C-alpha positions as CSV (number, residue, x, y, z in Angstrom):
1,M,-45.1,-7.0,69.0
2,I,-48.7,-5.8,69.0
3,A,-49.3,-2.6,70.7
4,V,-52.0,-2.3,73.4
5,S,-54.4,0.6,73.5
6,H,-57.8,1.4,74.4
7,S,-58.9,1.0,70.8
8,G,-58.2,-2.8,70.0
9,E,-59.3,-2.2,66.4
10,R,-56.7,0.5,65.8
11,S,-53.9,-1.6,67.4
12,W,-54.8,-4.6,65.2
13,R,-54.5,-2.6,62.2
14,W,-51.3,-0.9,63.0
15,A,-49.6,-4.3,63.7
16,T,-51.0,-5.8,60.5
17,C,-49.5,-2.9,58.4
18,S,-46.2,-3.1,60.2
19,C,-45.9,-6.8,59.5
20,M,-46.8,-6.3,55.8
21,A,-44.2,-3.6,55.4
22,I,-41.5,-5.8,56.9
23,S,-42.4,-8.7,54.8
24,T,-42.3,-6.6,51.6
25,I,-38.8,-5.3,52.4
26,A,-37.6,-8.8,53.1
27,L,-39.0,-10.2,49.8
28,L,-37.3,-7.3,47.9
29,F,-34.1,-8.0,49.6
30,L,-34.2,-11.8,49.0
31,D,-35.3,-11.4,45.4
32,G,-32.4,-9.1,44.6
33,C,-29.9,-11.2,46.5
34,A,-30.8,-14.9,45.8
35,P,-30.8,-16.7,42.5
36,A,-34.2,-18.1,41.5
37,N,-33.0,-21.6,41.7
38,A,-30.6,-21.2,44.8
39,P,-31.3,-23.8,47.5
40,C,-32.2,-22.7,51.0
41,S,-28.8,-23.7,52.4
42,D,-27.0,-21.2,50.1
43,W,-28.4,-18.2,51.9
44,N,-30.2,-17.1,55.0
45,F,-32.5,-14.3,55.9
46,W,-29.9,-11.9,57.3
47,T,-26.8,-12.4,55.2
48,G,-28.4,-13.6,52.0
49,C,-26.4,-15.8,49.6
50,K,-23.6,-16.4,52.1
51,G,-22.5,-12.7,51.7
52,K,-22.5,-12.5,47.8
53,V,-24.7,-9.9,46.3
54,W,-26.5,-11.1,43.1
55,D,-27.9,-8.8,40.6
56,R,-30.6,-9.5,38.3
57,A,-28.7,-8.4,35.2
58,E,-26.0,-10.9,36.1
59,R,-28.5,-13.7,35.5
60,F,-29.4,-12.3,32.1
61,T,-25.9,-11.1,30.8
62,P,-26.0,-11.4,26.9
63,P,-23.4,-13.7,25.4
64,K,-20.2,-12.1,24.1
65,P,-20.2,-11.7,20.3
66,A,-17.9,-14.0,18.3
67,R,-14.6,-12.6,17.5
68,P,-14.5,-11.4,13.8
69,E,-12.0,-12.9,11.3
70,E,-8.7,-11.2,11.0
71,R,-7.2,-10.6,7.6
72,T,-3.9,-9.6,6.0
73,E,-3.6,-7.8,2.7
74,S,-0.4,-7.4,0.6
75,Q,-0.2,-5.4,-2.5
76,N,2.1,-3.3,-4.6
77,V,1.0,0.3,-4.4
78,F,3.1,2.0,-7.1
79,A,6.3,2.0,-9.1
80,V,8.9,4.9,-9.4
81,R,10.8,5.4,-12.6
82,L,13.3,8.1,-13.6
83,M,11.5,10.3,-16.3
84,S,14.1,12.9,-17.1
85,T,17.4,14.5,-15.9
86,T,19.1,17.9,-16.0
87,P,21.6,18.1,-17.5
88,P,19.7,16.0,-20.0
89,G,20.8,12.6,-21.3
90,L,22.5,11.3,-18.2
91,A,23.3,7.6,-18.5
92,S,20.7,5.5,-16.9
93,D,18.6,2.3,-17.4
94,P,14.9,3.3,-18.2
95,A,13.9,-0.3,-17.3
96,K,14.9,0.2,-13.7
97,S,12.2,1.2,-11.2
98,I,11.4,1.2,-7.5
99,V,8.3,-0.7,-6.2
100,L,6.6,0.2,-3.0
101,S,4.4,-2.5,-1.4
102,R,2.0,-2.2,1.3
103,N,1.2,-4.8,4.0
104,A,-1.9,-4.3,6.1
105,K,-3.3,-6.4,9.0
106,Y,-6.9,-6.0,10.1
107,G,-7.3,-7.3,13.6
108,W,-9.5,-6.9,16.7
109,F,-9.3,-6.4,20.4
110,E,-11.9,-6.7,23.1
111,L,-13.0,-3.6,25.1
112,G,-16.2,-3.5,27.2
113,G,-17.6,-6.8,25.8
114,Q,-17.3,-5.6,22.3
115,W,-14.6,-6.2,19.5
116,R,-12.9,-3.1,18.3
117,P,-10.8,-2.8,15.2
118,S,-7.0,-2.9,15.6
119,N,-5.1,-2.2,12.3
120,S,-1.4,-2.2,11.5
121,V,0.3,-1.1,8.2
122,S,3.8,-1.5,7.0
123,Y,5.5,-0.4,3.7
124,A,8.5,-1.9,2.0
125,A,10.4,-0.8,-1.1
126,D,12.5,-2.8,-3.6
127,G,14.6,-1.6,-6.5
128,L,17.4,1.0,-7.3
129,I,17.5,3.6,-10.1
130,G,20.9,4.8,-11.2
131,A,22.3,7.7,-13.3
132,L,25.8,8.7,-14.3
133,D,27.5,12.0,-15.3
134,R,31.2,12.2,-16.0
135,G,32.4,9.7,-13.4
136,L,29.9,10.8,-10.8
137,G,27.3,8.1,-10.2
138,F,23.9,8.5,-8.5
139,G,21.6,5.8,-7.1
140,F,18.0,6.2,-5.7
141,S,15.6,4.1,-3.7
142,L,13.1,4.4,-1.0
143,T,14.3,3.6,2.6
144,P,12.5,3.3,5.9
145,L,13.2,6.0,8.4
146,E,13.3,6.0,12.2
147,L,10.0,8.2,12.0
148,T,6.5,7.2,12.2
149,G,3.3,8.7,10.9
150,L,-0.3,8.0,9.9
151,D,-1.1,5.7,7.0
152,P,-3.2,7.8,4.6
153,S,-5.8,5.0,4.1
154,T,-6.2,3.5,7.6
155,E,-5.1,6.3,9.8
156,S,-3.0,3.9,11.7
157,S,0.7,4.4,12.7
158,T,3.3,3.3,10.2
159,Q,7.0,3.7,9.5
160,L,7.7,6.4,6.9
161,H,10.0,6.3,4.0
162,G,12.5,8.8,2.6
163,L,14.4,9.0,-0.7
164,S,17.8,7.3,-0.3
165,L,20.7,8.9,-2.2
166,F,23.9,7.1,-3.2
167,A,26.7,9.1,-4.8
168,K,29.9,7.4,-6.0
169,N,32.7,9.7,-7.1
170,A,34.9,8.1,-9.7
171,S,36.2,11.3,-11.1
172,T,39.5,13.0,-10.2
173,S,38.0,15.9,-8.4
174,S,35.8,16.2,-5.2
175,A,32.1,16.7,-5.2
176,T,30.3,18.7,-2.6
177,I,26.6,18.9,-1.8
178,D,25.2,22.0,-0.1
179,W,22.2,20.4,1.7
180,N,20.6,23.9,2.3
181,T,20.1,24.2,-1.4
182,V,18.6,20.7,-1.9
183,S,14.8,20.3,-2.3
184,I,12.1,18.0,-3.4
185,V,9.6,19.6,-5.9
186,G,6.1,18.1,-5.4
187,N,3.1,17.6,-7.8
188,G,2.0,21.2,-7.7
189,G,5.5,22.7,-8.2
190,K,6.0,23.4,-4.5
191,A,9.7,23.1,-3.3
192,Y,10.2,21.2,0.0
193,P,13.5,21.9,1.7
194,V,14.9,18.6,3.0
195,T,16.7,17.2,6.0
196,H,19.0,14.3,5.7
197,R,20.9,11.6,7.7
198,G,22.6,12.7,10.8
199,I,20.4,15.8,11.5
200,R,18.5,15.8,14.7
201,Y,14.8,16.4,14.3
202,A,14.8,19.4,16.5
203,A,17.5,20.9,14.3
204,A,15.9,20.1,10.9
205,A,15.2,23.8,10.2
206,A,18.7,24.9,11.1
207,P,21.5,25.5,8.6
208,M,23.3,22.3,7.6
209,A,26.8,21.5,6.8
210,S,27.9,20.5,3.4
211,S,29.0,16.9,2.5
212,T,32.2,16.4,0.4
213,I,32.7,13.2,-1.5
214,P,36.5,12.8,-2.3
215,P,37.6,10.9,-5.4
216,S,36.9,7.2,-5.2
217,A,34.6,7.8,-2.3
218,T,30.8,7.0,-1.8
219,L,28.1,8.9,0.1
220,E,25.1,7.1,1.4
221,D,22.4,9.4,2.6
222,F,18.6,10.1,2.3
223,V,16.3,13.2,2.0
224,F,13.0,13.9,3.5
225,P,10.8,17.1,3.5
226,R,11.7,18.8,6.8
227,E,8.4,20.5,7.1
228,N,6.8,17.0,7.3
229,I,8.6,16.5,10.6
230,V,6.4,17.7,13.5
231,F,6.6,17.7,17.3
232,A,3.4,17.2,19.5
233,T,3.3,18.2,23.0
234,G,1.4,16.5,25.9
235,R,1.5,13.1,27.6
236,Y,1.7,11.1,24.3
237,G,3.7,13.8,22.4
238,G,7.0,13.6,20.6
239,W,8.5,13.6,17.2
240,S,6.5,12.2,14.3
241,G,6.1,12.8,10.6
242,R,3.5,13.3,8.0
243,A,3.5,10.7,5.2
244,F,5.0,12.1,1.9
245,F,5.9,9.3,-0.5
246,E,3.3,6.9,0.8
247,T,0.5,9.3,-0.3
248,M,1.6,9.3,-3.9
249,R,-0.4,7.5,-6.6
250,P,0.1,6.7,-10.3
251,G,0.2,9.8,-12.3
252,D,2.0,11.8,-9.6
253,T,5.5,13.2,-10.2
254,F,8.3,14.7,-8.0
255,T,11.8,16.0,-8.7
256,L,14.9,16.1,-6.7
257,F,16.9,19.3,-7.1
258,L,20.4,18.5,-6.2
259,P,23.1,21.2,-6.7
260,V,26.7,19.6,-6.6
261,K,30.0,21.5,-6.8
262,R,32.5,19.7,-8.9
263,G,35.8,21.4,-8.6
264,Q,35.1,25.0,-9.6
265,E,31.8,24.2,-11.3
266,T,28.4,23.9,-9.7
267,V,26.1,21.6,-11.5
268,E,22.4,21.9,-10.6
269,Y,21.2,18.4,-11.1
270,Q,17.5,17.7,-11.4
271,F,16.1,14.1,-11.3
272,A,12.4,14.0,-12.4
273,F,10.6,10.8,-11.2
274,E,7.2,9.6,-12.3
275,I,4.8,7.4,-10.2
276,T,3.3,4.6,-12.3
277,A,1.3,1.4,-11.7
278,P,3.6,-1.5,-10.9
279,L,4.1,-3.9,-13.8
280,A,3.0,-6.8,-11.7
281,L,0.3,-5.9,-9.4
282,T,-0.3,-8.3,-6.6
283,H,-3.1,-8.3,-4.2
284,H,-3.2,-11.1,-1.7
285,I,-5.8,-11.5,1.1
286,V,-5.0,-14.0,3.8
287,V,-7.7,-14.8,6.4
288,V,-6.4,-15.6,9.8
289,A,-8.4,-18.2,11.8
290,R,-10.1,-17.0,14.9
291,A,-8.3,-17.5,18.2
């Protein structure tokens, strides 16, 4: 509509400006709404694109990057061998060792249009070390626990290992282990009091009952530093552990201090272990095809 006034020139100018403003708004609306190649039947002036709002960025979305290759690595990390015993000279096979292997998978997951790393690590142990003293036999290996912690190299969650202990009593008298006196002595000489099988995580620091092995009986247990069991509060909290054996490397040592009461005598057994490079070091890399 063109306004009528006493000044025809001013009315004409007002109408012209109003029409230009309306046209500009319409062009902006249509340009932000309709694709550049959309046919006229796909949209109309009032609703635009049959109700779908188009964005300029949608027409120029960069392509999603290709998924990186996944790979799996398997390697022997170290071997454990019995270096010495107290009392000295306990019967053992020096050729026996425990080998710890590590399997790592390096994968990816999509988040926000980008590929993010998703790594998983697991450990496995093989081998058994034995020692014998006057009818009381000991066996040691590494065993997986119902406890997870962070892998020292990738910071991803992994199942932790403890030192398994087998004791077979072939003597004529009982053997008793006071777990409150048992400890693992680490590299720097620090003694780590232990927890063992059957002890709840929340009670790891509480006094523990002794275990008695009658004649002809066998004890199967494990030990793990109790201070390496931690509880985290919060939504994702709970019981977890700090890696102990998984952090060891060739050249490290540790000692199991294991007092055992045999009849009226208490023998303070010490088993000193050395971490060495595995005899057969394997390092396999398997590349997984992209999905």
